[in-house]
N, C-alpha and C positions, 0 to 999 in steps of 0.2 A: 684576360688574365695572363695568357702567354705573352702578350705584348709587354706587360709590365715586368715579366720575369726577364725577358731578353731585351729590354730597353737599354739604350746607351747609358753609360755610366754617369754622364752629365745630367741626365733627367732625374735620377734618384735623389740627390741632395735637395731638389726643389719639391719633390713629391712627399717624401717622408716627414719633414717637419710640419707641413700643412696637414697631412693626414693625422699626425699625432695630435695637433691642436684640435682638430675636429673630433677626434676620439675622446680627448679630455673633456670636451664640451658635451658630447652626446652621452657618454657612458654614465656619468652621475645622474643625468636626467632620466635614464632608462633603468639603471640598476638600483639606485637609492630608493625610489618609490616602491620598487618590488620588494626590497629588503624590509622596509617599514611595514608595508601591507602584510608581508609574510610573517613578520614578528608578531603583529597584532592578531593575525589568524592563528598562529601557534598558541598564543596566550589564551585567546578565547576558546579555542578547541580544547586545550588542556583543562581549562576551568569547567567547560561543559562535561567533559569525560569524568572529571573529578566529582562533580555534582551527581552524575549518573551512578558512579561507583558508590557514593555515600547512600544514595537512595536504594541501591541494590542491597547494601548491608542492612539498612533499615527494613527493607521489604522482606529479606530473609528472616530477620528477627520477628517481624510481624507475622510471618507465615508460621513460624514455630509456636508463637504465642496463640495464634488462632487455632492451631491443631490441638494444643493442650486445652484451650477453652472448650473446644468441641468435645473432647474426651470427657472433660469434667461435667459438661452439660448432660451428655448421654448417661454417664454414671449416676448423676443426681436424679435423672428421670427414672432410672431403674430403681433407685432407692425409694422414690416416691411411689412407684408401682407396687413394690414389695410391701410398703407400709400399708397399702390399702387392700392387700390380699386377705381373703377370708381366713386362710390358714393361720396367719400371724395374729389377726384380730381375735380369733377364737381362743388361741392359747393364752394371749395376754389378758383376755377378759375372764378366763376360767379361774375358779378359786385355786389357791395353792395346792390343795390336796388332789385336784384333778389334772393339774399341769403335768405331773410326772408321766401320766399315760400318753399325753399328747406330744411331749418333747421329742421322743425318738423319731416320730413321723415328721416333725418340723425340721429336725436336723437333716434328714434325708432330702426333704424338699429344698432346703437351702443349698445342699450339696449339688442337687440337680440344676438349680439356678446358676450356681457358680460355674458349672461345667460349660455353660453356654458362652462364657466370656473368659478366656485364659488370662486376661489382664487383671482379673479380680483375685485377690489373695485370700480373703476370708469374709465371712459374714457372721454376725451374731445378733441375738435378740436380748434386750434388757427389759426389766420390769419398770414400773413407774418411779422407782427409786434409783435406777441406774445400775442395778445388779444384774450380771449376765445370767440369763436363763438357759440359753442353748447357743452353741457356736460350732462352726465347721472346723475350728482349730482347737486342739486339746489344751487343757490347763487354763481355760478362760472362764469356765462356768463357776459361778459363785463370787467372782471378783466384783467389787464396787468401783466402777470406772468413773463415777461422778466425783470421786475424791482426787483423781489424778488427771482426768482428761477434760479439757475445756469444752471440746465439741460435745461431750456427753451432757455437761451442765447446760449448755445452750439448747441442745435438743430436748432436754427435760423441760425447758422453758417454752417449748412449742415451736421451735424454729428448725427449718431445714439448714443444715450446716455442712460446709466444706472446710476441713481442717487444713492447717499447714502440714508440711511434711513432718512426720513423726515416726519415731522408732517404736516398733511393736514391743509390748511388755513381755510377751511369751515367745514370739518368733524372732525378735531382735532383727527384724527386717524393716527397712523404711517403707512408708506408704502414706497415702492420703485417705483420710476417713470421711465417709459421707454418712451423715446421721440425720434422722428425722423422726418425728413423733408417730406413733401408731394410735389411731383413734377408733373408738367403737361407733356403733350406729348413732349414738347420742352425741357424737363429737367430743367425748371425754377422752383425754389422753390416758392410755392404759399401758404404754410401753414405748420403747425406742428401738428402731432397726438401724443397724450400722453395717456398712460394707466398706471394705478396704481395697483401694486401688494400689497395685504394685508401684513402688517407686521406680522400678526399671522402665516403666512406660515413659517417664520424663527423659531418662537417658536415651531411650530408643529414638524419641522424637528429635532430641538434640543431635544425635549421631546422624540421623537422616538429613537434617538441615545442614550439618557441618560439611557434608559432601558438596553443597552448593557454593561454599566459600573455599576457594583453593588455598591450601595451607592454613586455613583458619579453623575455628571451632566455635561451638555454641555452648553457652552455660546459662543456668537459671539461678536467679537470686531471689530470696524470699523477702518478706516485709522487714525482717530484722537485718537485711543486707548480708545474709549468710548464704554462701554458695551451696546449693543443694543438688546441683547437677553440673558435672565437669568431666571432660575426657581424662583428666589426670586425677586419679584417686587421691593423690596427696593434697589436692586443693579442696576436697570435699569438706564441708562443715567448717570452713574458715570464713571469717568476715572479710569483705572486700577491703575495708580500711580499718583503722583502729577504732574500736567501739569504746564509748565512755563507760565509766564504772557503773552509772545508773542503768544503762542498757544491759550490760553484762549481768547485773544483779537481777534484772527482770526475766532473764532467760534461764530455764532449767536445761542446761546443755546435756546432761546425762539422760534425762527423760525424753527430750525432744530430738536430739541429734545423736545420742549414744556416744558422746565424747566427754572426757573429763573437763576439758576447758576449750574455749574457742580462741584460736590464734588468728592473727591477721595474715591475709594473703598479700598485702603490700600494694593493692590496687587503689590507692587513695584518690587518684584522679577520677577513676570511674565511679568510686563511691560518692565523691563530691558531685559529679554530674547527675547521678541518680537521685540525689536529694533535691534537684531542681523541680521534680514532679512533672516534667513535660512528658507527653504521651509517647513520643519517640524522638530519636535524635542520633547524631553521629559526632564523635569527637576523637581527637588524637591524644593518645596516652603513652606513657612510658611503662613498658613491661617490667616485670620483676627481674628479667635478665638484662635490663638496660636498653633494650632495643625498642625503637618506636613502633607503636601499634595503632591500628584504627579500630574503633569499636562502634558498631551500630546497635541500638537497643530499642525495645518496644515493650510497652506495658501489657499485661494480661487484664482481662475483664472479670473473670470468675474469681481470681485471687489477686491480692496486691503484690504480685510477683513481677519480675522483669526478666525478659529474655535478652541476652546480649550475644552478639556475634563478633568475635575478635579476629582480626587478620593482621599479619605483619605489614608494616608500612611499605617495605620494599615490594611486596606482592601487590599491595593496593595501588602503588604508584606505577606499576609496570604498564598498564594500558596507556596511561598518560605519557610515559617516557617513550613508548613505542610510537604513539601518535606524533609526538614532537620530533623524534628522529626521522620519521617518514616525511613529515612536512619540511624539515630542513633539507633533506635530499632533493625534494621537489623544487624548493626555492633555489638551491644551488644549481640544479639543472636548468631551470628557467632563467636564472641570472646568466649562466653561460650562453644559453641560446640568445638572450637579449644582447649580450656583449658581442657575439659573433654577428648578429643581425645589424647592430649599430656600426660595427666595422665594415661590413659589406655595403651598407647604405652610404656610409661616408666615402668609401672608395668609389662607389658609383657617382656620387655627387661631384667629386673632384675630377672626374674623368674629362669633362669639357675644359676645365682650367688647365689640366695637364696638356691637353691637345693644343690649346691656344699658345701656351708657353713653348711647347715643342715646335710649333709652326713659326713662332716669332724669332727664335734663336738663329736659324740659318739666315734669315733676312738681315738681321743686325750684324752677322759675321761678314757678309759680303758687302754691306753698305759702308762699313767703317773704313776700309782701305780706299775706296773711291773718293770719299770725302777728304782723306788725307792727301791723295794725289792732287786733287783740285786746289788745295791750299798750298801745296808745295810747288806747283808749276809756276805761278807768278813770281814766287820768291826766287826761283832759279834764273829768271830772265832779268832780274833787277840787281843793281849793285848792292853791296852790303849796307851802304848808307840809305838806299832807297827802299829797302825791304819793308820797313813798317808802313811806308806810304803805299807801296804796291799791294800790300795785303788789305 
């Protein structure tokens, strides 16, 4: 290296052009394949990270749905156990004139059962016609719930029922009702037991799951595509998209959701995707604020509800952008190393050629004057007319 730096000036014009030609030949062969392979690697890496991110959103939504299904299953089992208890069977089977003596004890018994689970809002017992006999909540005794509640009518038909989210008639608090028949020893239906799960349970599950999605949130949509759980209270009891007049007519918004009318939340893309009836999925949507969002959703099994986890597109793309930026830096560093290596190899390959040229130049410098003198000597001894012949 020191020899090349302090080499004579007449060596450099020969070395540099040849070195440049070799670099022009070698650099594309080394750098271009590296850039192509790196670009393909970045693309596939970003696609893989994107698929993983989509699966994570779907997994978070599935986790929330599974937790709600588990809570509903446990509550329904509790309702079935209460329906088979001797205390409730006895009071429902007793004649009307004897029930008054038994009802205070039944109310205390129901209160003690509710105390075991703080997620339960109330419990009440109805007769074979759907009229409330005893309840842990005031102002419910004597009401005929078969006239207003679909879950009561289905329970009177002998089915165990899990209702949609509904607003309480007396408490004005949302909840999910679990109802089932009470049968005597002869398997005759003598009443209906109903327990209410607090609607705040759904919000709590969604809040816990939302912490897993950075800058995102979880929401629950019921079978009518009405938002029944959302971190923004202003979005509660709104439809995802615009509902048709027939659907709106079939919904009693005041009784079920406690609102005068159902307005649209403007999430038409998400509403359209949920109509596809796939068990789970992920899609890009435009939010109400105009920003792009990514939504992963999953269906529940106990109710025809859907849990959706929504995250801003910028936050969703951050892992992919970070991966692409990191890989670009590595490709740039490897390209620089490859270019320097190609230059060093080229320099080393041209060293013998430079040595041969450097050795040949002094010989040609001393050989040229000798030849000139040999040609000039005969000419000096001849006359001008004989010079061509002498040569």
